[in-house]
Backbone as CSV, one residue per row, in Angstrom:
resi,resn,N_x,N_y,N_z,CA_x,CA_y,CA_z,C_x,C_y,C_z
1,MET,78.320,-99.310,-71.296,79.522,-98.262,-71.511,80.548,-98.660,-70.335
2,THR,81.681,-98.669,-70.601,82.896,-98.866,-69.375,83.293,-97.586,-69.029
3,LEU,83.120,-97.409,-67.596,83.729,-96.147,-67.009,85.323,-96.122,-67.026
4,ASN,85.987,-95.089,-66.553,87.268,-95.063,-66.633,87.969,-95.935,-65.566
5,ASN,87.316,-96.464,-64.555,87.880,-97.574,-63.589,87.343,-98.891,-63.946
6,GLY,86.954,-99.071,-65.102,86.556,-100.512,-65.662,85.019,-100.920,-65.278
7,VAL,84.241,-100.236,-64.513,82.969,-100.382,-64.014,82.053,-100.332,-65.329
8,ALA,81.258,-101.356,-65.645,80.320,-101.323,-66.431,79.086,-100.602,-66.187
9,MET,78.575,-99.580,-67.078,77.416,-98.925,-66.854,76.477,-98.974,-67.995
10,PRO,75.283,-99.305,-67.669,74.186,-99.355,-68.801,74.009,-97.840,-69.642
11,ARG,73.810,-97.906,-70.785,73.754,-96.567,-71.523,72.493,-96.016,-71.247
12,LEU,71.280,-96.865,-71.067,69.939,-96.466,-71.211,69.549,-96.603,-69.624
13,GLY,68.841,-95.359,-68.908,68.531,-95.705,-67.616,67.291,-94.595,-67.384
14,LEU,66.653,-95.003,-65.932,65.447,-93.898,-65.635,65.962,-92.891,-64.786
15,GLY,65.811,-91.855,-65.220,66.156,-90.540,-64.324,64.803,-90.037,-63.499
16,VAL,64.994,-89.858,-62.298,63.615,-89.573,-61.562,63.593,-88.287,-61.020
17,TRP,64.345,-87.307,-61.727,64.095,-85.860,-61.425,62.644,-85.508,-61.593
18,ASN,62.158,-84.705,-60.517,60.803,-84.341,-60.715,59.683,-85.450,-60.331
19,ALA,60.199,-86.765,-60.124,59.314,-87.605,-59.589,58.983,-87.542,-58.069
20,GLU,57.685,-87.346,-57.732,57.374,-87.346,-56.312,57.693,-88.514,-55.524
21,ASP,58.408,-88.170,-54.319,58.654,-89.584,-53.489,57.423,-90.283,-53.066
22,GLY,57.555,-91.353,-52.744,56.494,-92.456,-52.492,55.824,-93.051,-53.465
23,ASP,54.816,-93.318,-53.754,53.990,-94.218,-54.578,54.309,-93.932,-56.150
24,GLU,54.370,-92.540,-56.392,54.779,-92.143,-57.951,56.236,-92.692,-58.373
25,VAL,57.151,-92.195,-57.621,58.596,-92.854,-57.969,58.762,-94.185,-57.844
26,GLU,58.070,-94.814,-56.594,58.240,-96.315,-56.648,57.795,-97.182,-57.672
27,LYS,56.587,-96.770,-58.263,55.926,-97.448,-59.231,56.698,-97.022,-60.706
28,ALA,57.323,-95.716,-60.906,58.164,-95.461,-61.970,59.398,-96.639,-61.961
29,VAL,60.142,-96.685,-60.802,61.319,-97.558,-60.700,60.924,-98.906,-60.980
30,GLN,59.916,-99.277,-60.421,59.363,-100.888,-60.571,58.949,-101.044,-62.221
31,THR,58.287,-100.208,-62.605,57.891,-100.353,-64.057,59.140,-100.319,-64.983
32,ALA,59.901,-99.426,-64.677,61.301,-99.421,-65.559,62.072,-100.403,-65.462
33,ILE,62.000,-101.074,-64.236,62.948,-102.372,-64.128,62.192,-103.491,-64.728
34,GLU,61.063,-103.716,-64.664,60.092,-104.677,-65.264,60.320,-104.507,-66.666
35,ALA,60.420,-103.443,-67.305,60.708,-103.272,-68.777,62.050,-103.352,-69.265
36,GLY,62.983,-103.690,-68.330,64.466,-103.913,-68.632,65.477,-103.070,-68.172
37,TYR,64.945,-101.932,-67.889,65.986,-100.938,-67.242,66.648,-101.452,-66.197
38,ARG,68.149,-101.102,-66.131,68.971,-101.713,-65.113,69.695,-100.379,-64.397
39,LEU,69.636,-99.117,-64.949,70.180,-97.996,-64.536,69.261,-97.010,-63.773
40,ILE,69.329,-96.695,-62.648,68.319,-95.806,-61.905,69.111,-94.503,-61.531
41,ASP,68.702,-93.310,-61.802,69.499,-92.034,-61.653,68.497,-91.305,-60.714
42,THR,69.198,-90.859,-59.533,68.365,-90.019,-58.583,69.475,-88.966,-57.920
43,ALA,68.913,-88.218,-56.953,69.941,-87.420,-56.464,69.229,-86.982,-55.071
44,ALA,70.124,-86.277,-54.147,69.657,-85.957,-52.909,68.737,-84.958,-52.985
45,ILE,68.927,-83.861,-53.828,68.117,-82.847,-53.982,66.698,-83.244,-54.733
46,TYR,66.578,-84.354,-55.246,65.115,-84.621,-55.777,64.335,-85.105,-54.629
47,LYS,64.838,-85.352,-53.479,63.924,-85.716,-52.286,63.037,-87.036,-52.482
48,ASN,63.567,-87.885,-53.421,62.851,-89.127,-53.584,63.762,-90.339,-53.499
49,GLU,64.839,-90.398,-52.848,65.728,-91.528,-52.803,65.054,-92.490,-51.923
50,ALA,64.302,-92.349,-50.976,63.687,-93.489,-50.168,62.663,-94.199,-51.063
51,GLY,61.745,-93.509,-51.947,60.842,-94.100,-52.849,61.732,-94.921,-53.950
52,VAL,62.750,-94.250,-54.323,63.610,-95.076,-55.255,64.055,-96.452,-54.633
53,GLY,64.501,-96.391,-53.517,65.004,-97.587,-52.740,64.006,-98.457,-52.703
54,SER,62.652,-98.096,-52.300,61.553,-98.969,-52.151,61.228,-99.589,-53.389
55,GLY,61.291,-98.669,-54.448,60.981,-99.392,-55.889,61.946,-100.484,-56.412
56,ILE,63.108,-100.350,-55.937,64.203,-101.296,-56.134,63.790,-102.587,-55.535
57,ARG,63.439,-102.178,-54.277,63.396,-103.611,-53.336,62.186,-104.301,-53.741
58,ALA,61.098,-103.627,-54.311,59.786,-104.106,-54.627,59.891,-104.936,-56.095
59,SER,60.791,-104.455,-56.860,61.136,-105.085,-58.237,61.521,-106.360,-58.030
60,GLY,62.276,-106.939,-56.973,62.498,-108.429,-57.029,63.847,-108.634,-57.732
61,VAL,64.293,-107.741,-58.379,65.557,-107.898,-59.098,66.721,-107.658,-58.053
62,PRO,67.733,-108.645,-58.087,68.688,-108.628,-57.278,69.550,-107.237,-57.403
63,ARG,70.071,-106.842,-56.276,70.751,-105.523,-56.280,72.003,-105.454,-57.124
64,GLU,72.797,-106.353,-57.252,73.920,-106.465,-58.168,73.562,-106.564,-59.519
65,GLU,72.359,-106.698,-59.815,71.832,-106.720,-61.361,71.594,-105.094,-61.810
66,LEU,71.529,-104.040,-60.668,71.176,-102.893,-60.814,72.198,-101.815,-60.761
67,PHE,72.384,-100.822,-61.634,73.141,-99.743,-61.389,72.528,-98.543,-60.875
68,VAL,72.743,-98.047,-59.726,72.053,-96.991,-58.900,73.051,-95.685,-58.699
69,THR,72.638,-94.714,-59.436,73.503,-93.422,-59.306,72.623,-92.379,-58.433
70,THR,73.563,-91.760,-57.611,72.799,-90.664,-56.831,73.771,-89.514,-56.790
71,LYS,73.480,-88.256,-56.464,74.160,-87.175,-56.498,74.449,-86.365,-55.070
72,LEU,75.486,-85.847,-54.965,75.778,-84.912,-53.873,75.373,-83.592,-54.000
73,TRP,74.444,-83.039,-53.241,73.935,-81.650,-53.375,74.851,-80.442,-52.973
74,ASN,74.799,-79.487,-53.643,75.658,-78.226,-53.455,76.182,-77.751,-52.136
75,SER,75.046,-77.733,-51.231,75.260,-77.434,-50.005,76.104,-78.273,-49.049
76,ASP,76.248,-79.664,-49.712,76.970,-80.613,-48.993,78.372,-80.843,-49.480
77,GLN,78.832,-79.931,-50.133,80.255,-79.998,-50.668,81.257,-79.652,-49.594
78,GLY,82.347,-80.157,-49.665,83.389,-79.991,-48.586,83.726,-81.130,-47.728
79,ALA,84.857,-81.214,-47.147,85.415,-82.129,-46.249,84.495,-82.568,-45.240
80,LYS,83.826,-81.587,-44.592,83.205,-81.791,-43.500,81.694,-82.523,-43.480
81,ASN,81.120,-82.362,-45.045,79.724,-82.805,-45.243,79.718,-84.054,-46.120
82,VAL,80.660,-84.292,-46.997,80.460,-85.356,-47.841,80.116,-86.743,-47.554
83,GLN,80.865,-87.208,-46.482,80.540,-88.517,-45.837,79.314,-88.452,-45.122
84,SER,78.630,-87.547,-44.515,77.318,-87.623,-43.869,76.262,-87.434,-44.808
85,ALA,76.487,-86.630,-45.992,75.539,-86.737,-47.038,75.419,-87.964,-47.672
86,PHE,76.580,-88.535,-48.015,76.379,-89.732,-48.578,75.738,-90.764,-47.755
87,ASP,76.053,-90.896,-46.426,75.481,-92.001,-45.518,73.995,-91.770,-45.501
88,GLU,73.665,-90.411,-45.511,72.081,-90.188,-45.530,71.599,-90.643,-46.826
89,SER,72.258,-90.400,-47.925,71.453,-90.996,-49.140,71.612,-92.479,-49.258
90,LEU,72.561,-93.179,-48.724,72.574,-94.601,-48.528,71.453,-95.208,-47.757
91,GLU,71.233,-94.348,-46.571,69.988,-94.966,-45.542,68.750,-94.634,-46.239
92,LYS,68.508,-93.530,-47.090,67.087,-93.380,-47.662,67.004,-94.220,-48.816
93,LEU,68.068,-94.708,-49.651,67.917,-95.711,-50.660,67.577,-97.062,-50.046
94,GLY,68.320,-97.302,-48.758,68.353,-98.460,-48.262,69.211,-99.482,-48.992
95,LEU,70.311,-99.046,-49.281,71.329,-99.723,-49.890,72.578,-99.754,-49.312
96,ASP,73.622,-100.734,-49.625,74.739,-100.929,-48.899,75.859,-99.863,-49.642
97,TYR,75.626,-99.819,-50.908,76.604,-99.094,-51.775,75.863,-98.605,-53.024
98,VAL,76.370,-97.590,-53.614,75.828,-97.039,-54.924,76.753,-97.378,-55.843
99,ASP,76.414,-97.561,-57.121,77.317,-97.875,-58.228,78.129,-96.549,-58.780
100,LEU,77.529,-95.415,-58.670,78.002,-94.105,-59.050,77.489,-92.923,-58.201
101,TYR,78.445,-92.322,-57.807,78.226,-90.984,-56.803,78.842,-89.974,-57.543
102,LEU,77.796,-88.887,-57.844,78.275,-87.751,-58.564,78.358,-86.410,-57.801
103,ILE,79.153,-85.549,-58.049,79.087,-84.071,-57.642,78.120,-83.422,-58.500
104,HIS,76.896,-83.020,-57.904,75.910,-82.732,-58.862,76.212,-81.378,-59.806
105,TRP,76.900,-80.328,-58.959,77.073,-79.258,-59.679,78.565,-78.758,-59.200
106,PRO,79.362,-77.984,-59.981,80.688,-77.807,-59.535,80.673,-76.858,-58.512
107,MET,79.970,-75.659,-58.379,79.998,-74.600,-57.430,81.277,-73.808,-57.298
108,PRO,81.901,-73.509,-58.483,83.386,-72.896,-58.218,83.317,-71.866,-57.419
109,GLU,82.179,-71.083,-57.369,82.352,-70.001,-56.421,82.352,-70.238,-55.072
110,VAL,82.255,-71.221,-54.573,82.558,-71.767,-52.988,83.859,-72.383,-52.810
111,GLY,84.368,-72.811,-53.958,85.750,-73.138,-53.811,85.999,-74.456,-53.250
112,LYS,85.133,-75.478,-53.188,85.305,-76.708,-52.364,85.315,-77.997,-53.439
113,ILE,85.634,-77.665,-54.703,85.842,-78.750,-55.685,86.659,-79.735,-55.354
114,VAL,87.925,-79.224,-55.013,89.041,-80.210,-54.622,88.829,-80.942,-53.416
115,GLU,88.390,-80.380,-52.326,88.240,-81.067,-51.124,87.166,-82.207,-51.254
116,THR,86.008,-81.732,-51.977,85.033,-82.719,-52.280,85.390,-83.936,-53.016
117,TRP,86.126,-83.637,-54.127,86.644,-84.610,-54.776,87.585,-85.698,-54.042
118,ARG,88.390,-85.179,-53.006,89.183,-85.873,-52.295,88.365,-86.681,-51.320
119,GLU,87.241,-86.423,-50.849,86.312,-87.238,-50.002,85.679,-88.201,-50.970
120,PHE,85.345,-87.944,-52.093,84.825,-88.751,-53.173,85.896,-90.146,-53.410
121,GLU,87.067,-89.764,-53.408,88.052,-90.863,-53.473,88.227,-91.661,-52.262
122,LYS,87.891,-91.180,-50.970,87.774,-92.010,-50.039,86.575,-92.818,-49.990
123,LEU,85.416,-92.434,-50.555,84.229,-93.295,-50.484,84.573,-94.365,-51.538
124,LEU,85.254,-94.110,-52.668,85.484,-95.047,-53.689,86.477,-96.309,-52.964
125,ALA,87.500,-95.723,-52.300,88.593,-96.624,-51.702,87.987,-97.280,-50.678
126,ASP,86.834,-96.883,-50.137,86.305,-97.658,-48.848,85.401,-98.631,-49.341
127,GLY,84.931,-98.753,-50.759,84.143,-99.559,-51.385,82.566,-99.239,-51.225
128,LYS,82.262,-97.948,-50.861,80.879,-97.509,-50.629,80.177,-97.007,-51.916
129,THR,81.039,-96.924,-52.803,80.638,-96.499,-54.129,81.542,-97.508,-55.088
130,ARG,81.178,-97.634,-56.269,81.902,-98.294,-57.350,82.566,-97.463,-58.155
131,ALA,82.027,-96.319,-58.273,82.731,-95.201,-59.229,82.411,-93.864,-58.879
132,ILE,83.118,-92.901,-59.099,82.754,-91.556,-58.766,82.997,-90.709,-60.132
133,GLY,82.424,-89.498,-60.035,82.112,-88.756,-61.238,81.503,-87.401,-60.904
134,VAL,81.186,-86.550,-61.864,80.768,-85.267,-61.895,79.425,-85.035,-62.823
135,SER,78.819,-84.117,-62.491,77.557,-83.828,-63.338,77.692,-82.205,-63.612
136,ASN,77.315,-81.752,-64.798,77.179,-80.273,-64.981,78.379,-79.506,-65.004
137,PHE,79.559,-80.053,-64.934,80.859,-79.486,-64.922,81.246,-78.943,-66.246
138,ARG,82.024,-77.938,-66.155,82.530,-77.328,-67.401,84.049,-77.545,-67.576
139,ILE,84.537,-77.315,-68.661,85.935,-77.908,-68.864,86.811,-77.089,-67.701
140,GLU,86.746,-75.849,-67.489,87.496,-75.288,-66.569,87.310,-75.956,-65.056
141,ASP,86.118,-76.541,-64.657,85.992,-77.206,-63.556,86.765,-78.435,-63.564
142,LEU,86.732,-79.262,-64.631,87.474,-80.391,-64.798,88.998,-80.122,-64.539
143,GLU,89.397,-79.104,-65.318,90.891,-78.708,-65.300,91.188,-78.441,-63.945
144,GLU,90.403,-78.072,-62.919,90.731,-77.758,-61.440,91.085,-79.114,-60.756
145,LEU,90.335,-80.118,-61.195,90.589,-81.305,-60.656,91.768,-82.023,-61.059
146,LYS,91.969,-81.718,-62.347,93.036,-82.459,-63.119,94.566,-81.747,-62.507
147,LYS,94.494,-80.612,-61.979,95.678,-80.027,-61.379,96.048,-80.759,-60.261
148,THR,95.122,-81.289,-59.491,95.579,-81.921,-58.075,95.635,-83.407,-58.004
149,PHE,94.635,-83.996,-59.024,94.428,-85.550,-58.944,94.994,-86.307,-60.177
150,SER,95.355,-87.481,-59.939,95.916,-88.276,-61.138,94.453,-89.072,-61.481
151,ASN,93.614,-89.310,-60.632,92.232,-89.897,-60.866,90.982,-88.821,-60.907
152,TYR,90.737,-88.434,-61.995,89.917,-87.445,-62.133,88.809,-87.757,-63.287
153,PRO,87.751,-87.084,-63.369,86.774,-87.436,-64.474,87.399,-86.602,-65.749
154,CYS,87.135,-87.567,-66.731,87.507,-87.033,-67.967,86.482,-87.784,-68.971
155,CYS,86.749,-87.543,-70.314,85.898,-87.791,-71.400,85.165,-88.950,-71.233
């Protein structure tokens, strides 16, 4: 499928929620890639990004042939935290970039959706991620972004 910014993303991928870091997730990632999967989905809160990165490297498949997604955790929302949280995810994954970076949950009660999205746009502009988006957002959360940004997640 093609994302709003023209980046192609595989429709089928491996999600590693609940996979234990280390051998379990490494083997799952390797096996999925050997079976033809090219999208791997993880998140900071899963605490298995290091194992995902090891599995990717062990697969022998060139990085540019894979689509790696990770997600910003709730406590890292806000202008002061996004960059360091993203850098930590990259370091754990052992990658130079991710293909898709998502806000994991909207957390409207903390009121940081707009400033978090602004930081996401910077990551995109700097080439640290090929695409940005959201996860678990409701229509009203998307509307909040639409009020402020011309580049916002939609349909």
